[in-house]
C-alpha positions as CSV (number, residue, x, y, z in Angstrom):
1,M,28.3,6.2,18.8
2,K,27.3,5.7,15.1
3,K,25.6,8.6,13.4
4,V,23.1,8.6,10.5
5,L,21.8,11.4,8.4
6,F,18.4,10.8,6.8
7,L,17.4,13.1,3.8
8,Y,14.2,13.3,1.8
9,Y,12.6,15.8,-0.5
10,P,9.1,16.9,0.5
11,L,6.6,17.6,-2.2
12,K,3.2,18.2,-0.7
13,I,3.8,16.9,2.8
14,H,6.7,17.9,5.1
15,Y,6.7,14.5,6.8
16,N,8.2,11.2,5.9
17,H,6.8,8.2,7.8
18,G,9.6,5.8,6.9
19,V,12.4,8.1,8.0
20,S,10.5,9.0,11.2
21,L,10.0,5.4,12.2
22,L,13.6,4.4,11.4
23,A,14.8,7.3,13.5
24,S,12.9,6.0,16.5
25,I,14.2,2.4,15.9
26,L,17.8,3.4,15.5
27,R,17.8,5.7,18.5
28,E,16.5,2.8,20.7
29,K,19.7,1.0,19.5
30,G,21.9,3.9,20.6
31,I,22.4,5.3,17.1
32,E,22.3,9.1,16.8
33,V,20.0,10.2,14.0
34,F,19.6,13.5,12.1
35,I,16.8,14.2,9.7
36,L,16.8,17.0,7.1
37,E,14.6,18.0,4.2
38,L,16.7,18.5,1.1
39,H,15.3,21.9,0.2
40,Q,16.7,23.1,3.5
41,L,20.2,21.7,2.8
42,T,22.9,23.8,1.1
43,D,26.0,21.7,1.7
44,I,25.9,18.0,2.4
45,K,29.7,17.8,2.8
46,K,29.6,20.5,5.5
47,I,26.9,18.9,7.7
48,V,28.5,15.4,7.3
49,K,31.8,16.8,8.6
50,E,30.3,19.0,11.3
51,K,28.1,16.2,12.7
52,E,30.7,13.5,12.1
53,I,28.1,11.4,10.1
54,D,28.9,7.8,9.4
55,F,26.0,6.9,7.0
56,V,23.9,9.1,4.7
57,G,20.4,7.7,3.9
58,F,17.8,8.9,1.3
59,S,14.1,8.1,1.3
60,I,12.4,8.4,-2.1
61,V,8.6,8.1,-2.4
62,T,7.9,9.2,-6.0
63,S,9.6,9.4,-9.4
64,Q,9.7,13.2,-9.0
65,E,11.6,12.8,-5.8
66,Y,14.2,10.6,-7.6
67,N,15.0,13.4,-10.0
68,L,15.2,15.9,-7.1
69,C,17.3,13.6,-4.9
70,L,19.7,12.4,-7.5
71,P,22.1,15.4,-7.5
72,Y,22.3,15.2,-3.7
73,M,23.0,11.4,-3.9
74,F,25.9,12.0,-6.2
75,E,27.2,14.7,-4.0
76,A,26.9,12.5,-0.9
77,K,28.7,9.6,-2.7
78,K,31.7,11.8,-3.3
79,I,32.2,12.3,0.4
80,G,33.2,8.7,0.9
81,K,30.6,7.7,3.6
82,P,28.2,4.8,2.7
83,V,25.1,6.1,0.9
84,L,21.9,4.2,1.5
85,V,18.6,4.5,-0.3
86,G,15.1,3.2,0.3
87,G,11.4,4.2,0.3
88,V,8.3,3.5,-1.7
89,Y,9.8,4.3,-5.1
90,V,12.7,2.0,-4.4
91,R,10.5,-0.9,-3.2
92,R,8.7,-0.7,-6.5
93,G,12.0,-2.0,-8.1
94,S,12.7,1.2,-9.9
95,Y,16.1,1.9,-11.4
96,I,18.6,3.6,-9.0
97,D,21.8,4.7,-10.6
98,P,24.5,2.4,-9.0
99,C,27.0,5.2,-9.3
100,A,24.9,7.3,-6.9
101,V,24.6,4.9,-4.0
102,D,26.3,2.1,-2.1
103,Y,23.3,0.1,-0.7
104,I,19.7,-0.2,-2.0
105,C,16.9,-1.3,0.4
106,R,14.1,-2.9,-1.7
107,G,12.0,-4.0,1.3
108,E,11.1,-2.7,4.7
109,G,14.0,-1.3,6.6
110,E,13.3,-2.1,10.3
111,I,16.5,-4.1,10.7
112,L,18.8,-1.4,9.4
113,A,20.5,-1.2,12.8
114,D,22.0,-4.6,12.2
115,F,23.9,-3.2,9.3
116,I,25.0,0.1,11.0
117,L,26.2,-1.6,14.2
118,E,27.3,-5.1,12.9
119,G,27.7,-4.7,9.1
120,K,25.0,-7.3,8.4
121,T,23.5,-6.7,4.9
122,E,20.3,-8.7,5.2
123,V,18.2,-5.6,4.9
124,F,19.7,-5.0,1.4
125,D,20.2,-8.6,0.2
126,K,16.5,-9.3,-0.3
127,P,13.2,-7.5,0.4
128,Y,12.7,-7.7,4.1
129,L,9.2,-7.9,5.7
130,H,8.7,-7.1,9.3
131,E,6.1,-9.4,10.8
132,N,5.3,-8.0,14.3
133,L,4.3,-4.4,14.2
134,D,3.9,-4.4,18.0
135,E,7.7,-4.6,18.3
136,L,8.1,-1.2,16.7
137,P,8.2,2.1,18.5
138,L,6.1,5.1,17.5
139,P,7.7,7.3,14.8
140,D,9.7,10.4,15.7
141,Y,7.1,13.2,16.0
142,S,9.6,15.7,17.3
143,R,9.8,17.7,14.1
144,L,6.1,17.6,13.4
145,T,3.8,20.6,14.2
146,G,0.7,18.9,13.0
147,Y,0.0,21.4,10.2
148,E,2.1,19.6,7.5
149,L,-0.6,17.2,6.4
150,D,-3.4,19.4,5.0
151,R,-2.4,18.8,1.3
152,D,-3.9,22.3,0.6
153,L,-7.4,20.8,0.9
154,L,-9.9,23.3,2.4
155,P,-11.6,21.0,5.0
156,L,-8.2,20.2,6.5
157,K,-6.9,23.7,6.6
158,G,-6.0,24.9,10.1
159,L,-6.4,21.5,11.6
160,R,-3.7,20.0,13.8
161,I,-3.3,16.6,12.2
162,I,-1.2,13.7,13.6
163,P,-0.3,10.7,11.4
164,Y,-0.6,7.2,12.6
165,H,-0.3,3.7,11.1
166,S,-2.5,0.9,12.5
167,S,-1.6,-1.8,9.9
168,R,0.3,-2.6,6.8
169,G,-0.8,-4.4,3.6
170,C,-3.8,-4.4,1.3
171,P,-5.6,-7.5,-0.1
172,Y,-6.4,-5.8,-3.4
173,Q,-4.2,-5.7,-6.6
174,C,-5.4,-2.7,-8.6
175,S,-3.3,-2.4,-11.7
176,F,-2.4,1.2,-11.2
177,C,-1.6,1.2,-7.5
178,E,1.8,1.5,-5.8
179,V,0.7,-1.0,-3.1
180,R,0.8,-4.0,-5.6
181,F,4.6,-3.7,-5.4
182,Q,4.5,-4.1,-1.6
183,P,3.7,-7.1,0.6
184,Q,0.0,-8.1,0.5
185,K,0.2,-9.7,3.9
186,I,-2.0,-7.8,6.4
187,R,-0.2,-7.0,9.7
188,I,-2.1,-5.2,12.4
189,K,-0.9,-3.4,15.5
190,S,-2.5,-4.6,18.7
191,T,-1.8,-1.3,20.5
192,I,-3.9,1.0,18.3
193,R,-6.2,2.4,21.1
194,K,-3.3,2.7,23.5
195,D,-1.1,4.5,20.9
196,M,-3.9,6.9,19.9
197,D,-4.8,7.7,23.5
198,F,-1.1,8.5,24.2
199,L,-0.7,10.7,21.0
200,A,-4.0,12.5,21.7
201,E,-2.9,13.4,25.2
202,K,0.6,14.5,24.1
203,Y,-0.2,16.4,20.9
204,R,-3.9,17.4,21.3
205,P,-4.6,16.9,17.6
206,N,-7.8,18.0,15.9
207,L,-7.7,15.0,13.7
208,F,-5.7,11.7,13.3
209,Y,-4.6,10.8,9.8
210,I,-4.6,7.0,9.8
211,M,-2.2,6.4,6.9
212,D,-2.8,2.7,6.3
213,E,-2.9,1.7,2.6
214,L,-6.5,0.7,3.3
215,L,-8.1,0.8,6.7
216,P,-8.6,-2.9,7.5
217,Y,-12.2,-2.6,8.5
218,Y,-12.6,-6.0,6.7
219,S,-10.7,-7.6,9.6
220,R,-12.6,-8.7,12.7
221,E,-9.3,-8.5,14.7
222,W,-8.8,-4.8,13.7
223,C,-12.4,-3.9,14.4
224,D,-12.2,-5.4,17.9
225,L,-9.0,-3.5,18.6
226,F,-10.4,-0.2,17.2
227,D,-13.9,-0.4,18.8
228,G,-14.4,2.4,21.3
229,N,-12.0,4.9,19.7
230,I,-13.0,8.4,20.7
231,H,-10.5,10.3,18.6
232,P,-11.6,11.9,15.3
233,F,-9.8,10.6,12.2
234,I,-9.5,10.6,8.4
235,S,-8.5,7.5,6.5
236,Y,-8.8,5.7,3.1
237,I,-11.7,3.4,2.5
238,R,-13.1,1.5,-0.6
239,L,-16.5,2.5,-1.8
240,D,-17.7,-1.1,-1.7
241,I,-17.4,-1.0,2.1
242,P,-20.4,-2.8,3.7
243,K,-22.9,-0.5,5.3
244,E,-22.4,-1.9,8.7
245,K,-18.6,-1.4,8.5
246,L,-19.0,2.2,7.4
247,K,-21.4,2.8,10.2
248,F,-18.9,1.2,12.6
249,L,-16.2,3.6,11.4
250,I,-18.5,6.6,11.8
251,E,-19.5,5.6,15.3
252,N,-15.8,5.2,16.2
253,G,-14.6,8.6,15.0
254,L,-14.5,8.8,11.2
255,K,-14.9,12.5,10.4
256,M,-13.5,12.6,6.8
257,T,-12.5,10.0,4.2
258,A,-10.8,9.6,0.9
259,F,-11.2,6.8,-1.7
260,G,-10.3,6.0,-5.3
261,I,-12.9,5.8,-8.0
262,E,-10.3,6.2,-10.8
263,S,-12.7,6.1,-13.8
264,G,-16.3,7.0,-14.4
265,D,-16.7,4.0,-16.8
266,E,-17.6,0.9,-14.8
267,K,-16.6,-1.6,-17.4
268,Y,-13.2,0.1,-18.0
269,R,-12.6,0.6,-14.3
270,N,-13.0,-3.1,-13.6
271,E,-11.7,-4.8,-16.7
272,T,-8.7,-2.6,-17.5
273,L,-7.8,-1.0,-14.2
274,K,-8.8,-4.1,-12.1
275,K,-10.5,-1.9,-9.5
276,N,-13.3,-4.4,-8.9
277,L,-15.7,-1.5,-7.9
278,F,-19.2,-1.2,-9.2
279,D,-21.3,2.0,-9.7
280,A,-24.1,0.7,-7.4
281,D,-21.6,0.5,-4.5
282,I,-20.2,4.0,-5.3
283,Y,-23.6,5.7,-5.2
284,R,-24.7,3.7,-2.1
285,T,-21.6,4.6,0.0
286,I,-21.5,8.2,-1.1
287,G,-25.2,8.5,-0.3
288,M,-24.4,7.3,3.2
289,L,-21.5,9.7,3.7
290,R,-23.8,12.6,2.7
291,A,-26.4,11.4,5.1
292,F,-23.9,11.5,8.0
293,E,-22.4,14.7,6.7
294,I,-18.9,13.2,6.3
295,P,-16.7,15.3,3.9
296,Y,-15.1,13.1,1.3
297,F,-12.2,13.2,-1.2
298,P,-12.8,11.1,-4.4
299,F,-9.7,10.3,-6.5
300,Y,-9.8,10.0,-10.3
301,M,-7.2,9.4,-13.0
302,T,-7.0,10.4,-16.6
303,G,-4.5,9.3,-19.3
304,T,-4.8,5.7,-18.3
305,P,-4.1,2.8,-20.7
306,F,-6.7,2.3,-23.5
307,E,-8.7,5.3,-22.2
308,T,-10.9,6.9,-24.9
309,E,-12.4,10.4,-25.1
310,E,-15.7,8.8,-24.2
311,I,-14.2,7.2,-21.1
312,R,-12.5,10.4,-20.1
313,A,-15.8,12.3,-20.4
314,K,-17.5,9.8,-18.1
315,T,-14.8,10.3,-15.5
316,I,-15.1,14.1,-15.6
317,G,-18.9,13.8,-15.5
318,M,-18.8,11.5,-12.5
319,A,-16.3,13.8,-10.7
320,R,-18.7,16.7,-11.2
321,G,-21.8,14.7,-10.3
322,L,-20.6,12.9,-7.2
323,G,-19.4,16.0,-5.4
324,G,-17.1,16.0,-2.5
325,I,-13.7,17.5,-3.2
326,P,-12.6,15.6,-6.2
327,Q,-8.9,15.1,-7.0
328,I,-8.1,14.3,-10.6
329,Y,-4.6,13.1,-11.3
330,P,-2.7,12.2,-14.5
331,Y,-2.0,8.5,-14.7
332,E,1.6,7.4,-14.1
333,D,2.7,3.9,-15.3
334,L,4.4,2.7,-12.1
335,S,6.4,0.1,-14.0
336,K,8.0,2.6,-16.4
337,R,11.0,2.9,-14.2
338,V,11.3,-0.8,-13.3
339,F,14.2,-2.0,-15.4
340,H,17.7,-3.4,-15.3
341,I,20.4,-2.5,-17.8
342,S,23.9,-3.5,-17.0
343,D,26.7,-0.9,-17.0
344,D,28.5,-2.9,-19.7
345,R,25.4,-2.7,-22.0
346,I,25.1,1.1,-21.4
347,R,28.8,1.6,-22.2
348,E,28.4,-0.5,-25.4
349,Y,25.4,1.5,-26.5
350,A,27.1,4.8,-25.8
351,K,30.1,3.7,-27.9
352,K,27.8,2.5,-30.7
353,V,26.0,5.8,-31.1
354,K,29.1,7.8,-30.4
355,S,27.7,9.6,-27.4
356,K,29.1,10.4,-24.0
357,L,28.3,7.8,-21.4
358,D,27.1,10.6,-19.1
359,F,24.5,11.7,-21.7
360,V,23.1,8.2,-22.0
361,K,23.0,7.7,-18.2
362,A,21.3,11.1,-17.8
363,T,18.5,9.8,-20.2
364,L,18.1,6.7,-18.1
365,N,18.1,8.6,-14.8
366,D,15.4,11.1,-16.0
367,S,12.3,9.7,-14.3
368,S,10.1,11.6,-16.9
369,N,11.2,9.0,-19.4
370,Y,9.7,5.5,-19.8
371,I,12.1,2.6,-20.0
372,Y,11.4,-0.8,-21.3
373,S,14.2,-3.4,-21.3
374,E,14.5,-7.1,-22.2
375,N,17.3,-9.5,-23.4
376,G,20.0,-6.8,-23.0
377,G,18.1,-4.3,-25.2
378,F,16.1,-1.3,-24.2
379,I,13.9,1.5,-25.4
380,V,13.6,5.0,-23.9
381,Y,10.5,6.9,-24.8
382,R,8.0,9.5,-23.7
383,F,4.4,10.2,-24.4
384,F,3.1,13.5,-25.7
385,P,-0.6,14.5,-26.4
386,D,-0.7,13.1,-29.9
387,C,2.4,10.9,-30.3
388,M,5.1,8.7,-28.7
389,T,8.6,10.0,-29.0
390,I,11.5,7.6,-28.9
391,F,14.9,8.8,-27.5
392,D,17.0,5.7,-27.5
393,F,16.7,2.1,-28.4
394,T,19.0,-0.8,-29.0
395,G,18.4,-4.5,-29.5
396,S,16.1,-6.4,-31.9
397,G,14.7,-4.0,-34.5
398,Q,11.7,-6.2,-35.3
399,R,10.9,-6.6,-31.6
400,W,11.0,-2.9,-31.0
401,Q,8.9,-2.2,-34.0
402,D,6.2,-4.5,-32.5
403,K,6.6,-3.1,-29.0
404,I,6.4,0.5,-30.2
405,E,3.1,-0.2,-32.1
406,E,1.8,-2.1,-29.1
407,L,2.5,0.9,-26.8
408,C,0.9,3.4,-29.3
409,R,-2.3,1.3,-29.3
410,E,-2.2,1.1,-25.5
411,Y,-2.0,4.8,-24.9
412,G,-4.1,5.9,-27.9
413,K,-1.2,7.5,-30.0
414,T,-1.7,7.7,-33.7
415,H,2.0,8.0,-34.6
416,Y,5.5,8.0,-33.1
417,L,8.6,10.0,-33.7
418,G,12.2,9.2,-33.0
419,R,15.5,10.9,-32.9
420,M,18.6,9.2,-34.5
421,R,21.9,9.6,-32.7
422,K,23.3,8.4,-36.0
423,E,21.8,7.4,-39.4
424,Y,20.4,3.9,-39.7
425,K,19.5,3.9,-43.5
426,G,19.1,0.1,-43.5
427,F,16.7,0.2,-40.6
428,Q,14.7,3.0,-42.3
429,R,14.4,1.0,-45.6
430,K,13.5,-2.3,-43.8
431,Y,10.6,-0.9,-41.9
432,N,9.5,1.7,-44.4
433,L,10.3,4.7,-42.2
434,T,10.5,8.2,-43.7
435,N,13.4,10.4,-42.7
436,F,11.8,13.8,-42.0
437,G,15.1,15.3,-41.0
438,H,17.3,15.6,-37.9
439,L,16.8,17.6,-34.8
440,I,19.7,20.0,-34.4
441,G,20.4,22.8,-32.1
442,R,23.0,25.3,-30.9
443,E,24.4,26.0,-27.5
444,I,23.5,29.4,-26.2
445,K,25.6,30.7,-23.2
446,W,23.7,33.1,-21.0
447,Q,23.7,34.3,-17.4
448,Q,20.6,34.4,-15.3
449,Q,19.7,37.9,-14.3
450,Q,19.9,38.5,-10.6
C-alpha cells in the first residue's frame, strides 16, 4: 500500500480544504494518508521512517506559508522520497525553489492518485481542471472539531462551524484577488442539500461555512439546488447582489455574511481595482442586512497601487460608517512572486557580484521581497513607508531605471534606495546617481538565553 504524508502550516485556521479533500480521494483509491500541521512536527525524517512514507506533499496557501514551509521542504527533499507541492499560492504561478521539491502542481490535484499509483505526471505537466464535482467525495473531517474556523471574530466565537464547498469558480476578475489566477469556469455540485443534511446529522454544527470563492446565487441551477436548505450558514457575497437574491439566501439559512468593499473611493475602487461595485449598491445591501439583523464582515485594503492619502481616508471613513465588523488588510501584490529565473542565470549573477549562490537564492526565496523578471534579467525590491529599496538587479540598466520609476509612481514612493554588492561607478555616472555610502555590518555571535 502506498503511503502519503501531507503537511501544511496553519496561520489563522487549523484546517486545509485541499489536503482534506485529497485525503478522501486517495483513501478511496487504497492509498494511506497522514496529515500533519507543520508546527506540530519536530522531525520529518523520523515520521517518514516510522510510517514508511512513500511521498511527502506540501500545501501552501499564502506567501507567508511559503516562507514557513520552505525549511521543511528542504529537509524532506534530503530524505530521498518524492516531494510534492501544490495549493493556492502555487496555482498563482509563484516561484517555488526547484531545489526544494520534485513535483509542482499548478492546477487542481484531484488526479494525484494516477501519479502515486501509476506514475502518470499529468497532474504536474499542465494546470488540471476537474469538471465534475459530483465525482468527488466529501473532504476528510476526521481531524476537525468545528472550532477551528472562527478567525478570532466575536460573532463566530464558541460556534461549532463545519466547512463545505458547493461550487468552484468566480465570474469576476478583480485586479487584487487570488481567484483571478484560478479557473473562472463555474462548476456546481448537484448534491448540495444531500451533503449538508448528512453533515448536519453527523456533526451537529451551529453554522456551516460555505467556502465558495463567491456563493453562486447568480446561477439559477445553484438556486434550484439550494432552495429549501434549513441549515444556518455564513458565506461570501458581493454587495451588488440583487435584492431578491439576498432575500432568497436569508430565507434559506444565511445567518452571517462577508464581502469585499476594498476601498471607500468609488472611482478608484472601480477604475484601478476593477471591483465594479458602486456606492449605491453598497448602502442598499448593507441596509437590507441591517433590517434582517444579519451580522456582516466588510473587508477593506490599504496600501493599494496609486492610493493617495485622500483615498485612504475615504476607506477608513467608510469602514467606520458602515459598521459591521470591518477587516482592514494591507494590500499584497499577488504577482510579486510570479517569476521565472533560470538556475544558470542565478549562478551567473552570483558569480558577477561575487556572492555565494545560497545568499542570492535566499533573497529570491524570501516571500517578503518583490521580484520582477524579464529577458533573463531581474530586480529584487521591497517597499517601505517612504521609499522603495532595491536589493538586487541585473539586466538592462535603462530598462530597470524606467521600471523603478514606474513602480515608485505606482506605489506613491518619492525616492528609492539600493545596495551595491559591488561598485558600479559607470552606472552611477550614467544615471546621475549619488553614492551616499555602503551599508556595512559586523557579525555578532550570541546565545539565546534559556
